[in-house]
N, C-alpha and C positions, 0 to 999 in steps of 0.2 A: 614452512609452508606445506599445506595439506590440499590434496585433490580428492573430492567426494564424487565419484561417478558410478559405483556399483550400487545402484539404489535398488533394494530388495523389494520395493513396492511395484517396481516395473516387471518382475518376474510373472509369467502367466499363471503361476501356481498361487500367487498372492490373492487372498480374499479379505477384502476390507468391508467393515461394517461400522456403524455409529450408533451412539446413544439416541440421537435425534438428528433429523435432517430436514431442510426446506426442500420441497419436492422439486423446484426449479434448480437448486444447486445441491445436488446429491454428493455423499461423501467420495464417490468415485472420481470427482474432479481433482482430488489431491494427487492423482496418478497422472493427470494431463501435463504435457510438457509446457503448455502456455500457463504462465504464472497468473494471468488475470482470470482463469477460469476457476472460480473458487467454490469451496464447500461452505454451506452455511448451516449452523445449528438451527434447531427448532426453538420454541418459546415454552415449552411445557415444563421444564425442570432446569434447576441451576447447574447441577452436576452433569458434565458431558464427558464423553469417551470416544475415541476412535480406536477400534480394534483391528489387529492385522494378524491373519493366520498365514504363516509362511509355508505351510504344508510339511516342511522338515525344519530342524533346528539350524539356524545359520547365525553366524557371527555378526555382531552389531558394535560399532564403536561411536556412532554419531547419530544424531537426529536433528532435522532443520524444519521449521515452520516458517514458510516464505508468505510475505504479505498477509500476515493474520491481523485481526482487529481485537485480540485480546488486549485487556487493559490493566493497569497497575492495581486496579481494585479486584481483579480476579484472583483466585487462590488455588492452592493444590495443584499447581503445574507440574505434572510428573510425567516420566517416562517409566513404564513397567515391563517386566519380562517374565514369562512362566513357561514351565513345561506343558501345562495343560490350560484348557479355557476355564480356569477357576481363579477368582481374584479376590478372595477373602484375605488371603495372605501371600501375594506374590513372591517368588523367589528373589526378584530384583525389583526395587522400587526406589527411584532416585528423583529428587526434586530438580526442576529446571529453573533457571534464573530468568526472570521476565525481561524482555527487551521489546520496545515498541516496534511494530512493522515487520521485523525479522527476528526469529528466535533460533539460536543454534546451541546445541548442547553436547559436549563431548563426554561420554560416559566415563566414569572414574576407572574402569577397567573394562576390557572386552567381555561381552556377555554373549552366550550362545543359547538361544531358545527359539521354539517354533511360534510361541504366542507372544504378541506385544500389544501394549495399549498406550496411547497418549491420553491423559485425563487432565481435565481442568474444571474448576467451578467458577461459574460467571458471578458477577457481582448481584445480578437480579435474574430470576428465572425467565421473566418475560422479555429479556433482551436476546439478541442473536450475536453469534461471533463468526467471522469469515476466516478461513484459512485457505492460502493458495497451494502452491506445490509443496509437497512433503518429501523430505529425504530420510531414509532409515537404512543404515548399512555401515560398511567399513570405510576407511579412508587409506590413501597413500600418503605417508610423510616424507617429504624430500630432505635428504641430509644436508644438501646445499640450498641456501637461501638465494634469491636474485643477487646478481653481481652488484658489488658497491663500487662507486656511488651511483652509477647511471643504469643499473639493470632492471629498473621498473619504470615504465612510461605509460602514463594515463592520460588519455585524451577524450574530452566530452564531445560527443557528436551530436549535432542537431539536425534531423532530416526534415525539418519543416520546409515547406516550399513557399517562396514569396514570388509574387507576380505583379506587374504594374498595369493599371487600368489606362484607358485611353486618355482620361483627364490627367494622368500622372500620378495619381494615388496608388500606394502600394496595399496589398492585402495578402495575408498569409494563411495558409493551412497549417495549423500548429500540431506538431507531433511530438511524442515523447522522446526526450534526450536520452542518450545511453552512452556508456563508457566504452572506449576501446582500449585494451590493455596489452602492452607488450612486455614480456618477461625475457631477460636473458640471464643465463646462468654462467658462473665463471668457467674458464677452461680447464676445470679440474673435477668435472662431474664424473663420478665413478659409472662403471658399466651397469651396476645394480640401479642406480638413479636413472640412467638413460633408459633402462628396460622398463622402468615405471612409467616413463613418458611414452615409450612405445605401446604399452598395454593400454594407456588412456587413449592415445590415438586409434588403436585398433577398436577399442570398444565404442568410442563416442564419434570418431571421424569429425567432419564438420557439419553433422546432421543432428547429434543428440546432446542437449544441454547437460551441463553438470555444474557443481559448486567448486570454487577455488578460494582458499583461504590462506592469503599471503603472509599474514603476521598474526596468528591466533591470540598471542599474548599482549602485544603492544597496540595493535590495530584490529581488535576482535570483529568490528562491523565495517569500519571505514574501508578495509581492504578485502572485503568479503563479497563475492560476486556470484550470481547465476549467469553462466556464460555458454556460448558455443565457440568452438575453435574456428578462426577465420581461415586458418590453413593448418596442416598437419605439423607436428613437431619437427623443427629442424635440428639436425645433429651433424657435428663435424668432429673427426678425430683429431685430437690435439697432441696426444703422446701415446705410444705404445711401448712398453718396456716389458719383454717377456709376455706373460699372460695378462699383465696390467694394462688396461686401456682406459685413457681419460678422454672426455668429450667437451666440446662446446655444445650448448643446447639452448633452444629459444622456443617461446610460445607466443602466439598471436591470438588474442581472445576478444569476443565482442559480447557485451552485456545483452541478456534477453530482457525485453520490457513487456 
């Protein structure tokens, strides 16, 4: 299980530009917490890029493109990193595998650079592509997965409101459904893993969304969410033997829509 919350795009020193952009949907929208506030490319060229200047070299392990409209016909979808703003032969150049709707990519190894680019080539220059929230940064990998067999609970919530007219007919205000996720870890979580959850709670609280990837290998997108914490991480000591402390821990998350 991986938690992706230290988004380098959110640092005040990050400067983001693009090869093209629709004036009504600027590239700065990829920094907005609301996933529906999208960036849209222009229609003048097929080759597109998003460039990120982090001001100083920072370590990156993952990139996520949320709610994008890239297609299987698009090509050269890559993440690139370099020490300078020169892209003829970047030091790091790695292809990303297309996935409709949401695309995530874990780098083959941690890379540390000041300059980064996300590039892709549209199937036709005159078309546009949208990208919602973007993540670029490191992740925390949990040594323990959710408790088996019942440590992961997923409930789909529907906030739609239904009322009944005087004549007896019902009518509904339809709203987007979302998942509520409850994760419980076994009572053998190390202090190091507990400290990861403390750091996540300190950084995001219940106010800042982040990505959680519960099973990157077997459920790469089914159990991958953009969430806020419904409450701060719960922890309880289950054993203390000398300097060794083991914990029960839990998370309650709500998907952002």
